[in-house]
PABAPA-591268 format. One line per 4 residues: number of its first residue (from 1); for each residue z, y, x of N, C-alpha, C, CB. Coordinates in steps of 0.1 Angstrom, whole numbers, padded with zeros to 4 digits. Atoms other than C-alpha are relative to their C-alpha. Glycine has a CB too. Layout:
// residues N
NUM) Z Y X Z Y X Z Y X Z Y X ~ ...;
//
This chain:
// residues 75
1) 0000 -0011 0010 -1502 -1512 -0824 0000 0013 0007 0013 -0002 -0009 ~ 0000 -0013 -0005 -1509 -1476 -0817 0002 0010 -0011 -0013 0004 0008 ~ -0002 -0010 0010 -1501 -1443 -0834 -0006 0013 0005 0015 0002 -0003 ~ 0006 -0012 -0003 -1519 -1410 -0835 0011 0011 0001 -0011 0005 -0010;
5) -0010 -0011 -0002 -1497 -1382 -0821 -0006 0013 -0004 0005 0000 0015 ~ 0005 -0013 0005 -1500 -1346 -0833 -0009 0006 0010 0012 0009 -0002 ~ 0009 -0005 -0009 -1518 -1338 -0801 -0013 -0007 0000 0006 0000 0014 ~ 0013 0008 0000 -1545 -1364 -0809 0000 -0011 0010 -0011 0009 0002;
9) 0000 0011 -0010 -1535 -1387 -0780 0005 -0012 -0007 0008 0004 0012 ~ -0005 0013 0005 -1528 -1423 -0786 0011 -0006 0008 -0012 -0010 -0001 ~ -0011 0007 -0007 -1496 -1441 -0777 0000 -0014 -0003 0014 0007 -0004 ~ -0001 0014 0003 -1493 -1478 -0773 0014 -0003 -0005 -0003 -0008 0013;
13) -0013 0004 0005 -1464 -1497 -0789 0010 0000 0012 -0001 -0014 -0006 ~ -0009 0000 -0011 -1449 -1501 -0754 0005 0014 0004 -0006 -0007 0012 ~ -0004 -0013 -0003 -1449 -1464 -0748 0009 0006 -0010 -0013 0009 0001 ~ -0009 -0005 0011 -1433 -1457 -0782 0014 -0006 0001 -0006 -0003 -0013;
17) -0013 0007 -0001 -1405 -1482 -0775 0009 0007 0011 -0002 -0014 0004 ~ -0007 -0006 -0011 -1395 -1462 -0744 0005 0014 -0003 -0008 0000 0013 ~ -0004 -0013 0004 -1389 -1430 -0763 0009 -0001 -0012 -0012 0009 -0002 ~ -0008 0000 0012 -1361 -1423 -0787 -0004 0011 -0009 0015 0001 0004;
21) 0005 -0010 0010 -1369 -1404 -0819 0012 0004 -0009 -0011 -0006 -0007 ~ -0009 -0006 0010 -1350 -1382 -0844 -0008 0002 -0012 0007 0012 0005 ~ 0007 -0003 0013 -1358 -1373 -0880 -0002 0015 -0002 0008 -0006 -0011 ~ 0002 -0014 0003 -1371 -1341 -0894 0013 0007 -0006 -0011 0002 -0011;
25) -0012 -0005 0006 -1338 -1337 -0913 0010 0004 0011 0007 -0010 -0009 ~ -0009 -0003 -0011 -1317 -1339 -0881 -0005 0012 0008 0001 -0012 0009 ~ 0005 -0012 -0007 -1340 -1314 -0864 0002 0013 -0008 -0015 -0002 0003 ~ -0002 -0012 0009 -1338 -1290 -0894 0015 0004 0001 -0003 -0003 -0014;
29) -0014 -0003 -0001 -1300 -1292 -0891 0003 0007 0013 0009 -0012 -0001 ~ -0002 -0007 -0013 -1300 -1283 -0854 -0006 0014 0001 -0007 -0009 0011 ~ 0007 -0013 0000 -1325 -1255 -0859 0006 0010 -0010 -0015 -0002 -0004 ~ -0005 -0008 0010 -1307 -1242 -0889 -0010 0006 -0010 0008 0012 0006;
33) 0011 -0003 0009 -1339 -1241 -0910 -0001 -0010 -0010 -0013 0002 0008 ~ 0002 0009 0011 -1351 -1258 -0941 -0009 -0012 0005 -0007 0006 -0012 ~ 0009 0011 -0003 -1367 -1292 -0940 -0014 0003 -0001 0004 -0012 -0009 ~ 0014 -0004 0002 -1399 -1277 -0953 -0005 0008 0012 -0001 0009 -0013;
37) 0004 -0007 -0012 -1400 -1254 -0922 -0003 -0010 0011 0011 0010 0004 ~ 0002 0010 -0010 -1397 -1284 -0899 -0013 -0007 -0003 0012 -0010 0001 ~ 0012 0006 0004 -1425 -1301 -0918 -0012 0009 0003 0000 -0004 -0015 ~ 0011 -0009 -0003 -1447 -1270 -0914 -0002 0000 0015 0003 0014 -0005;
41) 0001 0001 -0014 -1440 -1270 -0877 -0007 -0013 0005 0014 0001 0007 ~ 0006 0013 -0004 -1449 -1307 -0874 -0015 0000 -0004 0007 -0011 -0007 ~ 0014 0000 0004 -1481 -1302 -0894 -0009 0009 0009 -0001 0004 -0015 ~ 0007 -0009 -0009 -1491 -1274 -0871 -0001 -0005 0014 0006 0014 0000;
45) 0001 0006 -0014 -1486 -1296 -0840 0009 0007 0010 -0014 0000 0005 ~ -0008 -0008 -0009 -1458 -1275 -0826 0011 -0008 0008 0008 0011 -0008 ~ -0009 0009 -0007 -1438 -1305 -0814 -0008 -0011 0006 0011 -0006 -0009 ~ 0008 0011 -0007 -1459 -1325 -0789 0008 -0012 0001 -0005 0005 0014;
49) -0007 0013 -0001 -1451 -1361 -0790 0005 -0005 -0013 0011 0000 0010 ~ -0004 0004 0013 -1441 -1362 -0826 -0012 -0007 -0007 0005 0012 -0009 ~ 0011 0007 0006 -1461 -1386 -0847 0005 -0007 -0013 -0006 -0011 0009 ~ -0003 0009 0011 -1463 -1407 -0879 -0012 -0009 -0001 0002 0008 -0013;
53) 0009 0011 0000 -1481 -1439 -0885 -0012 0002 -0010 0006 -0013 -0003 ~ 0011 -0004 0010 -1500 -1427 -0916 0004 0013 -0006 0000 -0011 -0012 ~ -0003 -0013 0006 -1502 -1395 -0936 0012 0000 -0009 -0012 0005 -0008 ~ -0012 0000 0009 -1474 -1406 -0959 0012 -0006 0006 -0004 -0009 -0012;
57) -0012 0006 -0007 -1451 -1421 -0933 0009 0011 0005 -0005 -0009 0012 ~ -0010 -0010 -0006 -1420 -1405 -0918 -0004 0004 0013 0014 -0007 0000 ~ 0003 -0006 -0013 -1423 -1383 -0888 0010 -0006 0010 0001 0015 0000 ~ -0008 0005 -0011 -1409 -1396 -0855 -0001 0012 0011 -0005 -0014 0007;
61) 0000 -0012 -0009 -1398 -1366 -0833 0008 -0004 0013 0006 0012 -0007 ~ -0008 0003 -0012 -1388 -1371 -0796 0013 0007 0000 -0008 0004 0012 ~ -0013 -0006 0001 -1351 -1365 -0793 0002 0011 0010 0011 -0011 0004 ~ -0001 -0012 -0010 -1357 -1340 -0764 0001 0013 -0008 -0011 0000 0010;
65) 0000 -0013 0008 -1362 -1314 -0792 0014 0003 -0006 -0011 -0001 -0010 ~ -0014 -0004 0004 -1325 -1317 -0802 0007 0008 0010 0008 -0013 -0003 ~ -0006 -0008 -0010 -1315 -1302 -0769 -0008 0013 0003 0002 -0008 0013 ~ 0009 -0011 -0001 -1345 -1278 -0768 -0008 0001 -0012 -0008 -0001 0014;
69) 0007 0002 0013 -1354 -1274 -0804 -0011 0010 -0004 0010 0001 -0011 ~ 0010 -0010 0004 -1376 -1243 -0805 -0014 -0006 0001 0001 0012 0008 ~ 0013 0006 -0001 -1412 -1254 -0813 -0009 0008 0010 -0007 0001 -0014 ~ 0010 -0006 -0009 -1441 -1248 -0789 -0008 0010 -0008 -0008 -0011 0007;
73) 0008 -0010 0006 -1458 -1216 -0798 -0014 0001 0006 0007 0014 0000 ~ 0014 -0003 -0005 -1496 -1211 -0794 -0001 0014 0004 -0011 -0005 -0010 ~ 0002 -0014 -0004 -1506 -1180 -0775 -0011 0006 -0008 -0003 0001 0015;
//
């Protein structure tokens, strides 16, 4: 099984098992922003490594963003 990551790269099931993930809700709490804001960040691809299996599935966000939560900004 593979999943498309927001960067367009593909991860194998083995690669996904070696990374721990958090939810958009938990990230929103850490950032102090609304859940809608986190979803906008995710849709814009500002959290590399975040993915979902289908357009309607839940987001999986690498836990590294809980300790460094600011999204990646495009120049």
